[in-house]
Structure formats: structure tokens, C-alpha cells
N, C-alpha and C positions, 0 to 999 in steps of 0.2 A: 768753209774751214780750211786753214792752211794745211798743205800736205805734210809739212814737218810736224805739226801738232797731231794730226791723225796718226802718223807713224809712232810718235811718242806715246800717245794714249794706248795704242795697241800693244806696246812693249811693256807696260806697267800694269800692276794689278789694281783692283778696285779700291782696296784700302789706301794705296798710295794716292790715288786720285782724290779720295775723300779728304786725306790730310792736306794735299796740295791745294784744294779749294779753300781750306782755312788759311793757308799761307797767302793765297791770292787775295782773300778777304781781309787779312790782317787781324783775324780774331777767331776764337773758337765759337762753336754753337751751330755750325752747319748741320742740318738735320734732314736733308732731302735724300734719305737712303732707306733701303729696305730693312725690315725687322724680321727676325726669325731665321731659321735654317733653310737653305735652298739646296737643290740637287742640280748637278751640271752633267750634261751628257758627255762632255769631253773636258775633264778637269785640267788636263795638261795642254789643252788646245789654245790657251790664251784668252784675251778679253774680247768681248763684243763691244764695238763702238758704233753708234749710229743714231740717226734722228728717228724718233718714234713714229711708227704707224700703229694705231691702236684699234682694238676691237674687243667685244665681249661675246662670250659663248656660253652655252649650257648643254648638258648632256644627260642628266638623270632621267628626264622625261621627254617624250617627243614634243616637237613644237605643235601648238594648237592652231597655227596659221596654215593657209592653203599651201600645198606643195609647190605651186608655181611661185608663190611669194618667197618661200624659203630658198628655192633655187635661184630666183632673181637676186636676192640679197647675197647669196653665196658668190655668184658670179661678179656682182658689184664689188664685193669684198676683195676678190682676187684681182680685179682690175685696179682697185685702190692700192693694193700691195705692189702690183707690178709697176706702178707709177711713183713709187716711193723715191724721195731724194736719196742720193748716195753720199755717204753710206747710210743704210736704213736698218732699223731693227723692228721686228714685229713684237708688239707688247700686247699680250692677250689676257684679259681678266676672265677667269672662269667663275661665273655667277653661282655655281654649285658650292664654291668655297671649300670648306673642310670635307664636304661630302663628294667632291669631284671624282668622277669615274671615267670621264670621256677623254681618252688619249688623243687629243687633237694633233699632237706633234709626234708623228711616226715617220716611217721611211718616205711615203709618198709626199706628205705635206712639207716635210723639210726639203726634199728635192725640188719641189715646185717653188718654194720661197727662195731657195738658193739660186735656182735658175732665173728668178726675177732679179737677181743681183743683190739680195739682202744679205746682211752680215750675220744674223742669228736671231734668236727668239728669247723672250722673257715672258714667263707665265706663272701664275699661281696654280695652274692646273696640272695636267698629267702628260707625261711623255712615254713612249714605248719604242720597240724595235731598236734597242740600244746597240746591238751589234751591226745594224744595217744603216744607221744614220750617216749622211754624207760627211766627209771631212770638211773642215773649214766652215762649218755652220753649227756653232755651239747652241744648245738649248739649255736655258736655266729655268727649272721648273719646280713645282711644289711636291710632286710625287711621281712614281713610276707605276704603271698599270697595264693590263693586257688588252683592254677593250676600248673601242671608241664610243660605246653607248649610243645615245641618240644625239650625238654632238651636232650642233647647228649654230650659226652666227646669229646673234641677237641684234647687234648694231656695230658700227665702226666709225672711226674718225671723231670720237668723243673722248673726254678724259676717262681714264681707267685707274683702278687701284689694285696693285699687286704687292703682297707682303707689306701692307701698311703704307706703301708709297704711291701717291697720286702722280700720274704721268699724263701730260697733255700731248696731243699730236704735235710733232715738231720738236719736242724736247730732245736735247742731246743726252743720251744715256750711255753709261759705261757699266758693263756687267761682267761678272765672272763667277767662279765657284763660291765666292764670299757673299754675293748679292749684287745689288745695283745701286747706282746713284744717278741723280739728275744733275748735270753740270749747269749752274746758273749762267744765263746768257752773258751777264755783265763781267764774268771772269774769263770767258773763253780767250780773249786776246792776251790775257796775262798768265794763262795756265801753263804754257810750256816753260816759261821762266820759273814759275812757282814749283813745278815738278823738279827742275834742275836744282833749285835752292833747297828744297826739302831733302833730296837725296844726298846733296853735299853735306848738309848739316847732320843728317843721320849717320853719315860715315865717320863723323868725329867720334861718336860713341862706339860704333860698331868696330872701327879699326882698332880702337884702344882695347875693347873687350876681347878681340881675337889675337892680340899681340902677346908674346911670351912675357911672363912676369906681371900680368894684370892683377891688380889688387884694389882695395878700397881707395887708397890715395890716388892712384891713376884714374880710377873711375870718377872721383870727386873733381879732379882737374878737367877731365874730358867733359863731364856734365856741365861744369861752369862755362866751358868754351862753347858747348852745344847750346846752352840757354842764351848766351850772348849772341850767337850767330843767327838764331832763329827769330829774334825780336826785330 
């Protein structure tokens, strides 16, 4: 990924990226985004941008596998995360779903993943230690809770589904307090220009609405200009 695109993506929110993808595609209908409400450990901390490293966990009940198998998979998982492409994002599906109780993302785990050089985490599961999480490592999660339960890694490097969005290993993900999107590979080369075009066309209406004397007639003229510019 070009450094200029990475910088641009980090500077805009996820709704902007969602709209810009449609600009790049030349049509509406893009739907590779999360559904429902998410929680963000650092709402003002900006976006997470990275290539997905995926895993699935569970925590409501202990694993029925031998302890050495559980530990071996855990260490293999951490090696996998440590070797993530840069930028990388950990995308973790909690198989307990709405009943999730295991706060996988607390102070220790976030510090470890940040130390590996990853940009943040996206999970439908639980986070905790909100006052102690490291700076510059946002976690977008489904809930907040106090305990890790019997949390253990079930598998990794496979497709996962979080908030209704299926994410494959290596997908380029943009996430913030609004949710997450998977950026289609075919638009990556056009996305920077699409963001610039989107923001320029939106300013036509925004500048008019913020100017003194704004009324319906000025809105109608601005909207016509807006529609002509975005096609």
C-alpha cells in the first residue's frame, strides 16, 4: 500500500471510506461493512487501518482439549500475529456471540499486540481495562466486561465473521467507532483520489449550509451542483 494512501485512510473516518468506495466503484450498493452498534476503547483515537490477521476464540466454558494442545495453539497464534504484514489489524470472532463473557482484549493482550507492531483490534467479543489500555492501539469491540472467563483460541488464519461482516485473512480493513469496512482490493489503487473527490463534492453542500443567509434557494442550487459533481 502506498504510504500516501495509508496516511489518508488514517486521517478519515470509516463512513467516509464507505462512501469513497462507492465513488471508486461508480455506483451505490457496497455492503462489506459491519452491522449494529460497536464500542471503541478510544473513540477520539482515530481509525484502525490494517491487513487482517484472523482468529476465533471462546470463553464461556473451558476447552475440552489437552492443556498442551491449548497452549501450543496459543503460542502459534501469537507467532502468527507477530508475523503480520504492516499495517496489521487483529480481527477476532468470539464464538460465544451474544453470550460472550471473556475479555480477551485487556491491558496485557493489547500491549503484546501493539508490541508486535499491530495497529489495533476488531472483535465482536469483550474488552476490559479501559483506563489502562495503551495509546495508539484502538479496540473496537462488542461489549465491555470484567473477566476473561475461560478464554482460549479455537483457530486462526481462517475467515471470521464479526458484526455480520465476514473478513478473510489479508483483507484490508478500516475501522473506528462507527464500525468497520473491508476495502475491495480492486479499488485500492483508486481510493485516494476517490476520497479527495468525495470530500470536495461534500464541501459544496456543507460550505453553503454554513454560510450566512442559507435558505432553501441556496440549498437547491448547492444540491444541483453537488449532484452534477459526484456523477
